[in-house]
C-alpha positions, 0 to 999 in steps of 0.5 A: 465479567461474562455478563459485562461482555455479553451486554457489551456485545449486545450493544455492539450488534447494531453497529456491526450490522451497519458496518461496511464490509472490508474495502478493496478488491477481492482476490480474483479482482486483484488477479485480473488487474495483474493479468491486465497490467503485468502478464508475466507476474500473473503467470508467475502467480498462477504457477505459485498457486499450483506449486506453493499455495502458502507463498501464493497467499503471501504474494496475494497479501502483499499485492492487496496491500500495494493495490490499497495504497495505489487507490489511496495515492494514485499519483504515487502509483503512476510514478512507480509504474512509470519508473518500472516501465523505464527500468524495464526498457533500460535493462532491455537496452543493457542486454542489447549493449552486451551483445553489440560491438563497436559503434553500435555499442557506443550509441547504446551506451549513450542511450543507456545514459539518457535512460538512466537520467530519466530513471534518476528523475523518476526516483527523485519525483517519487521520493518527493511525493513520499516526503510530502505524504510523510509531512502530511502524516506528521501534521496529522499526528501533531494535530492529534497530539494537540487535540489529546492535550486539550481533551486530556481530562475527558479522555482519562475520564472516558478511559476509566469509565470504560474500564470500570463499566460505569458508562454502562451502569447509566444506561 
């Protein structure tokens, strides 16, 4: 068994040497992006880095995941950022509403209704994008299933050959 593993590893070495490194930005690049786009979030992360390194690491992993998705679906990222901007403006107006009196309060409420409508539309647009991505993924899976059905015999033979090591014997 050890011999098989050693041989398999030796065959894999050239492939490993040619493999590209993990894609995506490194931690410092992520932090720079956050610093540029969301300075408050950056300050929060820097605080976590000092006070709770484990939680900082968890946040960085989530951030990396989101940034990778952002690169994969830029149109979705634009929608999310637009929605976050609208929500930020909305809650600033809510604060002003709570402090206002009389007619000013009524005017701010009308503005809040308008802004809430924009947020609703932004959320709907994002849901539609997600639905399109889900439909694309379903189509890919259906094609993959069809291909596997068409290649059933070959796939089973390859699986058994790899499990038994018969493919290596012919080399």
